[in-house]
mmCIF entry with sequence, helices, sheets and N, C-alpha, C, O atoms, coordinates in Angstrom:
data_MODEL
# 
_entry.id   MODEL 
# 
_entity.id                         1 
_entity.type                       polymer 
_entity.pdbx_number_of_molecules   1 
# 
_entity_poly.entity_id                      1 
_entity_poly.type                           'polypeptide(L)' 
_entity_poly.nstd_linkage                   no 
_entity_poly.nstd_monomer                   no 
_entity_poly.pdbx_seq_one_letter_code       MYAPLQDLSHKSEEQYAVIERCSPGPYLELFARRRQPGWGVWGNEVTCNVAL 
_entity_poly.pdbx_seq_one_letter_code_can   MYAPLQDLSHKSEEQYAVIERCSPGPYLELFARRRQPGWGVWGNEVTCNVAL 
_entity_poly.pdbx_strand_id                 A 
# 
loop_
_entity_poly_seq.entity_id 
_entity_poly_seq.num 
_entity_poly_seq.mon_id 
_entity_poly_seq.hetero 
1 1  MET n 
1 2  TYR n 
1 3  ALA n 
1 4  PRO n 
1 5  LEU n 
1 6  GLN n 
1 7  ASP n 
1 8  LEU n 
1 9  SER n 
1 10 HIS n 
1 11 LYS n 
1 12 SER n 
1 13 GLU n 
1 14 GLU n 
1 15 GLN n 
1 16 TYR n 
1 17 ALA n 
1 18 VAL n 
1 19 ILE n 
1 20 GLU n 
1 21 ARG n 
1 22 CYS n 
1 23 SER n 
1 24 PRO n 
1 25 GLY n 
1 26 PRO n 
1 27 TYR n 
1 28 LEU n 
1 29 GLU n 
1 30 LEU n 
1 31 PHE n 
1 32 ALA n 
1 33 ARG n 
1 34 ARG n 
1 35 ARG n 
1 36 GLN n 
1 37 PRO n 
1 38 GLY n 
1 39 TRP n 
1 40 GLY n 
1 41 VAL n 
1 42 TRP n 
1 43 GLY n 
1 44 ASN n 
1 45 GLU n 
1 46 VAL n 
1 47 THR n 
1 48 CYS n 
1 49 ASN n 
1 50 VAL n 
1 51 ALA n 
1 52 LEU n 
# 
_struct_asym.id          A 
_struct_asym.entity_id   1 
# 
_struct_conf.conf_type_id            HELX_P 
_struct_conf.id                      HELX_P1 
_struct_conf.pdbx_PDB_helix_id       AA1 
_struct_conf.beg_label_comp_id       GLU 
_struct_conf.beg_label_asym_id       A 
_struct_conf.beg_label_seq_id        13 
_struct_conf.pdbx_beg_PDB_ins_code   ? 
_struct_conf.end_label_comp_id       CYS 
_struct_conf.end_label_asym_id       A 
_struct_conf.end_label_seq_id        22 
_struct_conf.pdbx_end_PDB_ins_code   ? 
_struct_conf.beg_auth_comp_id        GLU 
_struct_conf.beg_auth_asym_id        A 
_struct_conf.beg_auth_seq_id         13 
_struct_conf.end_auth_comp_id        CYS 
_struct_conf.end_auth_asym_id        A 
_struct_conf.end_auth_seq_id         22 
_struct_conf.pdbx_PDB_helix_class    1 
_struct_conf.details                 ? 
_struct_conf.pdbx_PDB_helix_length   10 
# 
_struct_conf_type.id          HELX_P 
_struct_conf_type.criteria    ? 
_struct_conf_type.reference   ? 
# 
_struct_sheet.id               AA1 
_struct_sheet.type             ? 
_struct_sheet.number_strands   2 
_struct_sheet.details          ? 
# 
_struct_sheet_order.sheet_id     AA1 
_struct_sheet_order.range_id_1   1 
_struct_sheet_order.range_id_2   2 
_struct_sheet_order.offset       ? 
_struct_sheet_order.sense        parallel 
# 
loop_
_struct_sheet_range.sheet_id 
_struct_sheet_range.id 
_struct_sheet_range.beg_label_comp_id 
_struct_sheet_range.beg_label_asym_id 
_struct_sheet_range.beg_label_seq_id 
_struct_sheet_range.pdbx_beg_PDB_ins_code 
_struct_sheet_range.end_label_comp_id 
_struct_sheet_range.end_label_asym_id 
_struct_sheet_range.end_label_seq_id 
_struct_sheet_range.pdbx_end_PDB_ins_code 
_struct_sheet_range.beg_auth_comp_id 
_struct_sheet_range.beg_auth_asym_id 
_struct_sheet_range.beg_auth_seq_id 
_struct_sheet_range.end_auth_comp_id 
_struct_sheet_range.end_auth_asym_id 
_struct_sheet_range.end_auth_seq_id 
AA1 1 TYR A 27 ? LEU A 30 ? TYR A 27 LEU A 30 
AA1 2 TRP A 39 ? TRP A 42 ? TRP A 39 TRP A 42 
# 
loop_
_atom_site.group_PDB 
_atom_site.id 
_atom_site.type_symbol 
_atom_site.label_atom_id 
_atom_site.label_alt_id 
_atom_site.label_comp_id 
_atom_site.label_asym_id 
_atom_site.label_entity_id 
_atom_site.label_seq_id 
_atom_site.pdbx_PDB_ins_code 
_atom_site.Cartn_x 
_atom_site.Cartn_y 
_atom_site.Cartn_z 
_atom_site.occupancy 
_atom_site.B_iso_or_equiv 
_atom_site.pdbx_formal_charge 
_atom_site.auth_seq_id 
_atom_site.auth_comp_id 
_atom_site.auth_asym_id 
_atom_site.auth_atom_id 
_atom_site.pdbx_PDB_model_num 
ATOM 1   N N  . MET A 1 1  ? 113.723 95.564 87.496 1.00 0.00 ? 1  MET A N  1 
ATOM 2   C CA . MET A 1 1  ? 113.942 95.499 86.074 1.00 0.00 ? 1  MET A CA 1 
ATOM 3   C C  . MET A 1 1  ? 113.211 96.667 85.425 1.00 0.00 ? 1  MET A C  1 
ATOM 4   O O  . MET A 1 1  ? 112.043 96.921 85.720 1.00 0.00 ? 1  MET A O  1 
ATOM 5   N N  . TYR A 1 2  ? 113.898 97.365 84.553 1.00 0.00 ? 2  TYR A N  1 
ATOM 6   C CA . TYR A 1 2  ? 113.298 98.443 83.792 1.00 0.00 ? 2  TYR A CA 1 
ATOM 7   C C  . TYR A 1 2  ? 113.112 97.962 82.359 1.00 0.00 ? 2  TYR A C  1 
ATOM 8   O O  . TYR A 1 2  ? 114.059 97.499 81.723 1.00 0.00 ? 2  TYR A O  1 
ATOM 9   N N  . ALA A 1 3  ? 111.899 98.075 81.862 1.00 0.00 ? 3  ALA A N  1 
ATOM 10  C CA . ALA A 1 3  ? 111.583 97.643 80.495 1.00 0.00 ? 3  ALA A CA 1 
ATOM 11  C C  . ALA A 1 3  ? 110.436 98.505 79.985 1.00 0.00 ? 3  ALA A C  1 
ATOM 12  O O  . ALA A 1 3  ? 109.667 99.053 80.774 1.00 0.00 ? 3  ALA A O  1 
ATOM 13  N N  . PRO A 1 4  ? 110.322 98.625 78.660 1.00 0.00 ? 4  PRO A N  1 
ATOM 14  C CA . PRO A 1 4  ? 109.218 99.408 78.112 1.00 0.00 ? 4  PRO A CA 1 
ATOM 15  C C  . PRO A 1 4  ? 107.865 98.843 78.530 1.00 0.00 ? 4  PRO A C  1 
ATOM 16  O O  . PRO A 1 4  ? 107.710 97.629 78.663 1.00 0.00 ? 4  PRO A O  1 
ATOM 17  N N  . LEU A 1 5  ? 106.891 99.720 78.737 1.00 0.00 ? 5  LEU A N  1 
ATOM 18  C CA . LEU A 1 5  ? 105.543 99.275 79.061 1.00 0.00 ? 5  LEU A CA 1 
ATOM 19  C C  . LEU A 1 5  ? 104.955 98.517 77.886 1.00 0.00 ? 5  LEU A C  1 
ATOM 20  O O  . LEU A 1 5  ? 105.196 98.849 76.726 1.00 0.00 ? 5  LEU A O  1 
ATOM 21  N N  . GLN A 1 6  ? 104.186 97.503 78.204 1.00 0.00 ? 6  GLN A N  1 
ATOM 22  C CA . GLN A 1 6  ? 103.531 96.673 77.196 1.00 0.00 ? 6  GLN A CA 1 
ATOM 23  C C  . GLN A 1 6  ? 102.017 96.788 77.382 1.00 0.00 ? 6  GLN A C  1 
ATOM 24  O O  . GLN A 1 6  ? 101.541 97.515 78.254 1.00 0.00 ? 6  GLN A O  1 
ATOM 25  N N  . ASP A 1 7  ? 101.274 96.062 76.551 1.00 0.00 ? 7  ASP A N  1 
ATOM 26  C CA . ASP A 1 7  ? 99.832  95.987 76.723 1.00 0.00 ? 7  ASP A CA 1 
ATOM 27  C C  . ASP A 1 7  ? 99.514  95.419 78.104 1.00 0.00 ? 7  ASP A C  1 
ATOM 28  O O  . ASP A 1 7  ? 100.385 94.833 78.748 1.00 0.00 ? 7  ASP A O  1 
ATOM 29  N N  . LEU A 1 8  ? 98.293  95.585 78.556 1.00 0.00 ? 8  LEU A N  1 
ATOM 30  C CA . LEU A 1 8  ? 97.858  95.064 79.843 1.00 0.00 ? 8  LEU A CA 1 
ATOM 31  C C  . LEU A 1 8  ? 98.191  93.582 79.967 1.00 0.00 ? 8  LEU A C  1 
ATOM 32  O O  . LEU A 1 8  ? 97.823  92.792 79.098 1.00 0.00 ? 8  LEU A O  1 
ATOM 33  N N  . SER A 1 9  ? 98.869  93.204 81.017 1.00 0.00 ? 9  SER A N  1 
ATOM 34  C CA . SER A 1 9  ? 99.243  91.816 81.339 1.00 0.00 ? 9  SER A CA 1 
ATOM 35  C C  . SER A 1 9  ? 100.235 91.196 80.362 1.00 0.00 ? 9  SER A C  1 
ATOM 36  O O  . SER A 1 9  ? 100.477 89.991 80.423 1.00 0.00 ? 9  SER A O  1 
ATOM 37  N N  . HIS A 1 10 ? 100.808 91.982 79.470 1.00 0.00 ? 10 HIS A N  1 
ATOM 38  C CA . HIS A 1 10 ? 101.816 91.463 78.539 1.00 0.00 ? 10 HIS A CA 1 
ATOM 39  C C  . HIS A 1 10 ? 103.177 91.651 79.186 1.00 0.00 ? 10 HIS A C  1 
ATOM 40  O O  . HIS A 1 10 ? 103.596 92.773 79.469 1.00 0.00 ? 10 HIS A O  1 
ATOM 41  N N  . LYS A 1 11 ? 103.857 90.544 79.415 1.00 0.00 ? 11 LYS A N  1 
ATOM 42  C CA . LYS A 1 11 ? 105.166 90.614 80.046 1.00 0.00 ? 11 LYS A CA 1 
ATOM 43  C C  . LYS A 1 11 ? 106.200 91.132 79.051 1.00 0.00 ? 11 LYS A C  1 
ATOM 44  O O  . LYS A 1 11 ? 106.103 90.865 77.853 1.00 0.00 ? 11 LYS A O  1 
ATOM 45  N N  . SER A 1 12 ? 107.169 91.856 79.536 1.00 0.00 ? 12 SER A N  1 
ATOM 46  C CA . SER A 1 12 ? 108.179 92.416 78.647 1.00 0.00 ? 12 SER A CA 1 
ATOM 47  C C  . SER A 1 12 ? 109.041 91.301 78.047 1.00 0.00 ? 12 SER A C  1 
ATOM 48  O O  . SER A 1 12 ? 109.296 90.285 78.694 1.00 0.00 ? 12 SER A O  1 
ATOM 49  N N  . GLU A 1 13 ? 109.473 91.499 76.837 1.00 0.00 ? 13 GLU A N  1 
ATOM 50  C CA . GLU A 1 13 ? 110.299 90.496 76.162 1.00 0.00 ? 13 GLU A CA 1 
ATOM 51  C C  . GLU A 1 13 ? 111.632 90.299 76.881 1.00 0.00 ? 13 GLU A C  1 
ATOM 52  O O  . GLU A 1 13 ? 112.191 89.202 76.865 1.00 0.00 ? 13 GLU A O  1 
ATOM 53  N N  . GLU A 1 14 ? 112.137 91.349 77.507 1.00 0.00 ? 14 GLU A N  1 
ATOM 54  C CA . GLU A 1 14 ? 113.416 91.267 78.195 1.00 0.00 ? 14 GLU A CA 1 
ATOM 55  C C  . GLU A 1 14 ? 113.388 90.294 79.368 1.00 0.00 ? 14 GLU A C  1 
ATOM 56  O O  . GLU A 1 14 ? 114.407 89.683 79.690 1.00 0.00 ? 14 GLU A O  1 
ATOM 57  N N  . GLN A 1 15 ? 112.233 90.144 80.007 1.00 0.00 ? 15 GLN A N  1 
ATOM 58  C CA . GLN A 1 15 ? 112.168 89.283 81.180 1.00 0.00 ? 15 GLN A CA 1 
ATOM 59  C C  . GLN A 1 15 ? 112.407 87.821 80.836 1.00 0.00 ? 15 GLN A C  1 
ATOM 60  O O  . GLN A 1 15 ? 112.931 87.076 81.664 1.00 0.00 ? 15 GLN A O  1 
ATOM 61  N N  . TYR A 1 16 ? 112.037 87.394 79.635 1.00 0.00 ? 16 TYR A N  1 
ATOM 62  C CA . TYR A 1 16 ? 112.287 86.002 79.239 1.00 0.00 ? 16 TYR A CA 1 
ATOM 63  C C  . TYR A 1 16 ? 113.793 85.726 79.167 1.00 0.00 ? 16 TYR A C  1 
ATOM 64  O O  . TYR A 1 16 ? 114.254 84.685 79.637 1.00 0.00 ? 16 TYR A O  1 
ATOM 65  N N  . ALA A 1 17 ? 114.547 86.637 78.590 1.00 0.00 ? 17 ALA A N  1 
ATOM 66  C CA . ALA A 1 17 ? 115.996 86.462 78.482 1.00 0.00 ? 17 ALA A CA 1 
ATOM 67  C C  . ALA A 1 17 ? 116.647 86.448 79.861 1.00 0.00 ? 17 ALA A C  1 
ATOM 68  O O  . ALA A 1 17 ? 117.574 85.673 80.096 1.00 0.00 ? 17 ALA A O  1 
ATOM 69  N N  . VAL A 1 18 ? 116.177 87.291 80.773 1.00 0.00 ? 18 VAL A N  1 
ATOM 70  C CA . VAL A 1 18 ? 116.731 87.318 82.129 1.00 0.00 ? 18 VAL A CA 1 
ATOM 71  C C  . VAL A 1 18 ? 116.484 85.982 82.819 1.00 0.00 ? 18 VAL A C  1 
ATOM 72  O O  . VAL A 1 18 ? 117.398 85.415 83.418 1.00 0.00 ? 18 VAL A O  1 
ATOM 73  N N  . ILE A 1 19 ? 115.267 85.482 82.740 1.00 0.00 ? 19 ILE A N  1 
ATOM 74  C CA . ILE A 1 19 ? 114.936 84.197 83.371 1.00 0.00 ? 19 ILE A CA 1 
ATOM 75  C C  . ILE A 1 19 ? 115.756 83.074 82.763 1.00 0.00 ? 19 ILE A C  1 
ATOM 76  O O  . ILE A 1 19 ? 116.259 82.215 83.486 1.00 0.00 ? 19 ILE A O  1 
ATOM 77  N N  . GLU A 1 20 ? 115.898 83.067 81.443 1.00 0.00 ? 20 GLU A N  1 
ATOM 78  C CA . GLU A 1 20 ? 116.658 82.001 80.773 1.00 0.00 ? 20 GLU A CA 1 
ATOM 79  C C  . GLU A 1 20 ? 118.136 82.034 81.144 1.00 0.00 ? 20 GLU A C  1 
ATOM 80  O O  . GLU A 1 20 ? 118.780 80.986 81.178 1.00 0.00 ? 20 GLU A O  1 
ATOM 81  N N  . ARG A 1 21 ? 118.689 83.213 81.423 1.00 0.00 ? 21 ARG A N  1 
ATOM 82  C CA . ARG A 1 21 ? 120.087 83.303 81.858 1.00 0.00 ? 21 ARG A CA 1 
ATOM 83  C C  . ARG A 1 21 ? 120.266 82.839 83.297 1.00 0.00 ? 21 ARG A C  1 
ATOM 84  O O  . ARG A 1 21 ? 121.339 82.362 83.664 1.00 0.00 ? 21 ARG A O  1 
ATOM 85  N N  . CYS A 1 22 ? 119.228 82.974 84.114 1.00 0.00 ? 22 CYS A N  1 
ATOM 86  C CA . CYS A 1 22 ? 119.324 82.639 85.540 1.00 0.00 ? 22 CYS A CA 1 
ATOM 87  C C  . CYS A 1 22 ? 118.947 81.202 85.865 1.00 0.00 ? 22 CYS A C  1 
ATOM 88  O O  . CYS A 1 22 ? 119.297 80.702 86.934 1.00 0.00 ? 22 CYS A O  1 
ATOM 89  N N  . SER A 1 23 ? 118.250 80.539 84.976 1.00 0.00 ? 23 SER A N  1 
ATOM 90  C CA . SER A 1 23 ? 117.719 79.215 85.285 1.00 0.00 ? 23 SER A CA 1 
ATOM 91  C C  . SER A 1 23 ? 117.869 78.301 84.072 1.00 0.00 ? 23 SER A C  1 
ATOM 92  O O  . SER A 1 23 ? 117.676 78.747 82.941 1.00 0.00 ? 23 SER A O  1 
ATOM 93  N N  . PRO A 1 24 ? 118.214 77.015 84.289 1.00 0.00 ? 24 PRO A N  1 
ATOM 94  C CA . PRO A 1 24 ? 118.387 76.098 83.165 1.00 0.00 ? 24 PRO A CA 1 
ATOM 95  C C  . PRO A 1 24 ? 117.075 75.618 82.545 1.00 0.00 ? 24 PRO A C  1 
ATOM 96  O O  . PRO A 1 24 ? 117.109 74.962 81.504 1.00 0.00 ? 24 PRO A O  1 
ATOM 97  N N  . GLY A 1 25 ? 115.930 75.918 83.140 1.00 0.00 ? 25 GLY A N  1 
ATOM 98  C CA . GLY A 1 25 ? 114.653 75.470 82.598 1.00 0.00 ? 25 GLY A CA 1 
ATOM 99  C C  . GLY A 1 25 ? 114.305 74.094 83.118 1.00 0.00 ? 25 GLY A C  1 
ATOM 100 O O  . GLY A 1 25 ? 115.071 73.551 83.914 1.00 0.00 ? 25 GLY A O  1 
ATOM 101 N N  . PRO A 1 26 ? 113.210 73.503 82.722 1.00 0.00 ? 26 PRO A N  1 
ATOM 102 C CA . PRO A 1 26 ? 112.245 73.989 81.728 1.00 0.00 ? 26 PRO A CA 1 
ATOM 103 C C  . PRO A 1 26 ? 111.490 75.227 82.225 1.00 0.00 ? 26 PRO A C  1 
ATOM 104 O O  . PRO A 1 26 ? 111.467 75.529 83.419 1.00 0.00 ? 26 PRO A O  1 
ATOM 105 N N  . TYR A 1 27 ? 110.886 75.918 81.288 1.00 0.00 ? 27 TYR A N  1 
ATOM 106 C CA . TYR A 1 27 ? 110.223 77.184 81.586 1.00 0.00 ? 27 TYR A CA 1 
ATOM 107 C C  . TYR A 1 27 ? 108.720 77.045 81.390 1.00 0.00 ? 27 TYR A C  1 
ATOM 108 O O  . TYR A 1 27 ? 108.263 76.350 80.483 1.00 0.00 ? 27 TYR A O  1 
ATOM 109 N N  . LEU A 1 28 ? 107.959 77.716 82.251 1.00 0.00 ? 28 LEU A N  1 
ATOM 110 C CA . LEU A 1 28 ? 106.499 77.709 82.174 1.00 0.00 ? 28 LEU A CA 1 
ATOM 111 C C  . LEU A 1 28 ? 105.996 79.112 82.450 1.00 0.00 ? 28 LEU A C  1 
ATOM 112 O O  . LEU A 1 28 ? 106.378 79.728 83.445 1.00 0.00 ? 28 LEU A O  1 
ATOM 113 N N  . GLU A 1 29 ? 105.148 79.615 81.580 1.00 0.00 ? 29 GLU A N  1 
ATOM 114 C CA . GLU A 1 29 ? 104.498 80.901 81.824 1.00 0.00 ? 29 GLU A CA 1 
ATOM 115 C C  . GLU A 1 29 ? 103.039 80.643 82.159 1.00 0.00 ? 29 GLU A C  1 
ATOM 116 O O  . GLU A 1 29 ? 102.282 80.118 81.342 1.00 0.00 ? 29 GLU A O  1 
ATOM 117 N N  . LEU A 1 30 ? 102.656 81.022 83.374 1.00 0.00 ? 30 LEU A N  1 
ATOM 118 C CA . LEU A 1 30 ? 101.270 80.907 83.802 1.00 0.00 ? 30 LEU A CA 1 
ATOM 119 C C  . LEU A 1 30 ? 100.510 82.150 83.377 1.00 0.00 ? 30 LEU A C  1 
ATOM 120 O O  . LEU A 1 30 ? 101.064 83.249 83.351 1.00 0.00 ? 30 LEU A O  1 
ATOM 121 N N  . PHE A 1 31 ? 99.249  81.974 83.046 1.00 0.00 ? 31 PHE A N  1 
ATOM 122 C CA . PHE A 1 31 ? 98.374  83.069 82.613 1.00 0.00 ? 31 PHE A CA 1 
ATOM 123 C C  . PHE A 1 31 ? 98.905  83.734 81.343 1.00 0.00 ? 31 PHE A C  1 
ATOM 124 O O  . PHE A 1 31 ? 98.831  84.953 81.187 1.00 0.00 ? 31 PHE A O  1 
ATOM 125 N N  . ALA A 1 32 ? 99.432  82.924 80.455 1.00 0.00 ? 32 ALA A N  1 
ATOM 126 C CA . ALA A 1 32 ? 100.014 83.429 79.209 1.00 0.00 ? 32 ALA A CA 1 
ATOM 127 C C  . ALA A 1 32 ? 98.935  83.974 78.278 1.00 0.00 ? 32 ALA A C  1 
ATOM 128 O O  . ALA A 1 32 ? 97.793  83.514 78.281 1.00 0.00 ? 32 ALA A O  1 
ATOM 129 N N  . ARG A 1 33 ? 99.324  84.954 77.493 1.00 0.00 ? 33 ARG A N  1 
ATOM 130 C CA . ARG A 1 33 ? 98.449  85.498 76.448 1.00 0.00 ? 33 ARG A CA 1 
ATOM 131 C C  . ARG A 1 33 ? 98.952  85.111 75.061 1.00 0.00 ? 33 ARG A C  1 
ATOM 132 O O  . ARG A 1 33 ? 98.198  85.141 74.088 1.00 0.00 ? 33 ARG A O  1 
ATOM 133 N N  . ARG A 1 34 ? 100.227 84.749 74.977 1.00 0.00 ? 34 ARG A N  1 
ATOM 134 C CA . ARG A 1 34 ? 100.808 84.329 73.701 1.00 0.00 ? 34 ARG A CA 1 
ATOM 135 C C  . ARG A 1 34 ? 101.926 83.339 73.987 1.00 0.00 ? 34 ARG A C  1 
ATOM 136 O O  . ARG A 1 34 ? 102.435 83.269 75.105 1.00 0.00 ? 34 ARG A O  1 
ATOM 137 N N  . ARG A 1 35 ? 102.301 82.582 72.976 1.00 0.00 ? 35 ARG A N  1 
ATOM 138 C CA . ARG A 1 35 ? 103.363 81.594 73.123 1.00 0.00 ? 35 ARG A CA 1 
ATOM 139 C C  . ARG A 1 35 ? 104.734 82.262 73.101 1.00 0.00 ? 35 ARG A C  1 
ATOM 140 O O  . ARG A 1 35 ? 104.934 83.285 72.447 1.00 0.00 ? 35 ARG A O  1 
ATOM 141 N N  . GLN A 1 36 ? 105.660 81.667 73.824 1.00 0.00 ? 36 GLN A N  1 
ATOM 142 C CA . GLN A 1 36 ? 107.051 82.102 73.825 1.00 0.00 ? 36 GLN A CA 1 
ATOM 143 C C  . GLN A 1 36 ? 107.889 80.888 73.434 1.00 0.00 ? 36 GLN A C  1 
ATOM 144 O O  . GLN A 1 36 ? 107.784 79.853 74.093 1.00 0.00 ? 36 GLN A O  1 
ATOM 145 N N  . PRO A 1 37 ? 108.718 80.968 72.391 1.00 0.00 ? 37 PRO A N  1 
ATOM 146 C CA . PRO A 1 37 ? 109.516 79.811 71.961 1.00 0.00 ? 37 PRO A CA 1 
ATOM 147 C C  . PRO A 1 37 ? 110.333 79.224 73.107 1.00 0.00 ? 37 PRO A C  1 
ATOM 148 O O  . PRO A 1 37 ? 111.027 79.948 73.821 1.00 0.00 ? 37 PRO A O  1 
ATOM 149 N N  . GLY A 1 38 ? 110.245 77.909 73.276 1.00 0.00 ? 38 GLY A N  1 
ATOM 150 C CA . GLY A 1 38 ? 111.001 77.220 74.310 1.00 0.00 ? 38 GLY A CA 1 
ATOM 151 C C  . GLY A 1 38 ? 110.339 77.216 75.682 1.00 0.00 ? 38 GLY A C  1 
ATOM 152 O O  . GLY A 1 38 ? 110.914 76.709 76.645 1.00 0.00 ? 38 GLY A O  1 
ATOM 153 N N  . TRP A 1 39 ? 109.150 77.770 75.778 1.00 0.00 ? 39 TRP A N  1 
ATOM 154 C CA . TRP A 1 39 ? 108.443 77.847 77.049 1.00 0.00 ? 39 TRP A CA 1 
ATOM 155 C C  . TRP A 1 39 ? 107.135 77.065 76.961 1.00 0.00 ? 39 TRP A C  1 
ATOM 156 O O  . TRP A 1 39 ? 106.487 77.031 75.914 1.00 0.00 ? 39 TRP A O  1 
ATOM 157 N N  . GLY A 1 40 ? 106.755 76.434 78.082 1.00 0.00 ? 40 GLY A N  1 
ATOM 158 C CA . GLY A 1 40 ? 105.417 75.890 78.206 1.00 0.00 ? 40 GLY A CA 1 
ATOM 159 C C  . GLY A 1 40 ? 104.490 77.035 78.565 1.00 0.00 ? 40 GLY A C  1 
ATOM 160 O O  . GLY A 1 40 ? 104.907 77.979 79.236 1.00 0.00 ? 40 GLY A O  1 
ATOM 161 N N  . VAL A 1 41 ? 103.239 76.969 78.130 1.00 0.00 ? 41 VAL A N  1 
ATOM 162 C CA . VAL A 1 41 ? 102.296 78.042 78.431 1.00 0.00 ? 41 VAL A CA 1 
ATOM 163 C C  . VAL A 1 41 ? 101.001 77.464 78.978 1.00 0.00 ? 41 VAL A C  1 
ATOM 164 O O  . VAL A 1 41 ? 100.592 76.365 78.605 1.00 0.00 ? 41 VAL A O  1 
ATOM 165 N N  . TRP A 1 42 ? 100.368 78.206 79.856 1.00 0.00 ? 42 TRP A N  1 
ATOM 166 C CA . TRP A 1 42 ? 99.080  77.871 80.422 1.00 0.00 ? 42 TRP A CA 1 
ATOM 167 C C  . TRP A 1 42 ? 98.321  79.161 80.650 1.00 0.00 ? 42 TRP A C  1 
ATOM 168 O O  . TRP A 1 42 ? 98.854  80.096 81.248 1.00 0.00 ? 42 TRP A O  1 
ATOM 169 N N  . GLY A 1 43 ? 97.086  79.225 80.182 1.00 0.00 ? 43 GLY A N  1 
ATOM 170 C CA . GLY A 1 43 ? 96.277  80.422 80.373 1.00 0.00 ? 43 GLY A CA 1 
ATOM 171 C C  . GLY A 1 43 ? 94.981  80.332 79.609 1.00 0.00 ? 43 GLY A C  1 
ATOM 172 O O  . GLY A 1 43 ? 94.783  79.421 78.806 1.00 0.00 ? 43 GLY A O  1 
ATOM 173 N N  . ASN A 1 44 ? 94.096  81.281 79.861 1.00 0.00 ? 44 ASN A N  1 
ATOM 174 C CA . ASN A 1 44 ? 92.786  81.293 79.215 1.00 0.00 ? 44 ASN A CA 1 
ATOM 175 C C  . ASN A 1 44 ? 92.830  81.775 77.771 1.00 0.00 ? 44 ASN A C  1 
ATOM 176 O O  . ASN A 1 44 ? 91.934  81.452 76.991 1.00 0.00 ? 44 ASN A O  1 
ATOM 177 N N  . GLU A 1 45 ? 93.845  82.533 77.399 1.00 0.00 ? 45 GLU A N  1 
ATOM 178 C CA . GLU A 1 45 ? 93.867  83.158 76.083 1.00 0.00 ? 45 GLU A CA 1 
ATOM 179 C C  . GLU A 1 45 ? 94.815  82.477 75.113 1.00 0.00 ? 45 GLU A C  1 
ATOM 180 O O  . GLU A 1 45 ? 95.079  83.011 74.036 1.00 0.00 ? 45 GLU A O  1 
ATOM 181 N N  . VAL A 1 46 ? 95.337  81.302 75.473 1.00 0.00 ? 46 VAL A N  1 
ATOM 182 C CA . VAL A 1 46 ? 96.267  80.594 74.609 1.00 0.00 ? 46 VAL A CA 1 
ATOM 183 C C  . VAL A 1 46 ? 95.997  79.098 74.778 1.00 0.00 ? 46 VAL A C  1 
ATOM 184 O O  . VAL A 1 46 ? 95.591  78.655 75.852 1.00 0.00 ? 46 VAL A O  1 
ATOM 185 N N  . THR A 1 47 ? 96.221  78.328 73.726 1.00 0.00 ? 47 THR A N  1 
ATOM 186 C CA . THR A 1 47 ? 96.091  76.886 73.824 1.00 0.00 ? 47 THR A CA 1 
ATOM 187 C C  . THR A 1 47 ? 97.233  76.351 74.677 1.00 0.00 ? 47 THR A C  1 
ATOM 188 O O  . THR A 1 47 ? 98.404  76.532 74.343 1.00 0.00 ? 47 THR A O  1 
ATOM 189 N N  . CYS A 1 48 ? 96.890  75.698 75.772 1.00 0.00 ? 48 CYS A N  1 
ATOM 190 C CA . CYS A 1 48 ? 97.895  75.200 76.714 1.00 0.00 ? 48 CYS A CA 1 
ATOM 191 C C  . CYS A 1 48 ? 98.696  74.068 76.061 1.00 0.00 ? 48 CYS A C  1 
ATOM 192 O O  . CYS A 1 48 ? 98.155  73.263 75.304 1.00 0.00 ? 48 CYS A O  1 
ATOM 193 N N  . ASN A 1 49 ? 99.987  74.026 76.368 1.00 0.00 ? 49 ASN A N  1 
ATOM 194 C CA . ASN A 1 49 ? 100.820 72.938 75.847 1.00 0.00 ? 49 ASN A CA 1 
ATOM 195 C C  . ASN A 1 49 ? 101.480 72.169 76.985 1.00 0.00 ? 49 ASN A C  1 
ATOM 196 O O  . ASN A 1 49 ? 102.526 71.545 76.803 1.00 0.00 ? 49 ASN A O  1 
ATOM 197 N N  . VAL A 1 50 ? 100.852 72.224 78.170 1.00 0.00 ? 50 VAL A N  1 
ATOM 198 C CA . VAL A 1 50 ? 101.331 71.447 79.319 1.00 0.00 ? 50 VAL A CA 1 
ATOM 199 C C  . VAL A 1 50 ? 100.164 70.649 79.888 1.00 0.00 ? 50 VAL A C  1 
ATOM 200 O O  . VAL A 1 50 ? 99.010  71.072 79.816 1.00 0.00 ? 50 VAL A O  1 
ATOM 201 N N  . ALA A 1 51 ? 100.482 69.494 80.452 1.00 0.00 ? 51 ALA A N  1 
ATOM 202 C CA . ALA A 1 51 ? 99.457  68.676 81.104 1.00 0.00 ? 51 ALA A CA 1 
ATOM 203 C C  . ALA A 1 51 ? 99.511  68.934 82.601 1.00 0.00 ? 51 ALA A C  1 
ATOM 204 O O  . ALA A 1 51 ? 100.584 68.919 83.204 1.00 0.00 ? 51 ALA A O  1 
ATOM 205 N N  . LEU A 1 52 ? 98.362  69.167 83.190 1.00 0.00 ? 52 LEU A N  1 
ATOM 206 C CA . LEU A 1 52 ? 98.308  69.406 84.636 1.00 0.00 ? 52 LEU A CA 1 
ATOM 207 C C  . LEU A 1 52 ? 98.064  68.111 85.368 1.00 0.00 ? 52 LEU A C  1 
ATOM 208 O O  . LEU A 1 52 ? 97.986  68.102 86.597 1.00 0.00 ? 52 LEU A O  1 
# 
């Protein structure tokens, strides 16, 4: 996948659309730095919205 470079550890916005087209979900981003609409997130820099 070719996408513009982002900040350190920031995933490209395009990758979310690719994953959503390939998989019906639910979606989870591990080691997240920010929330993504429609995705569960888990990481040190964001309030987790999933139960482990």
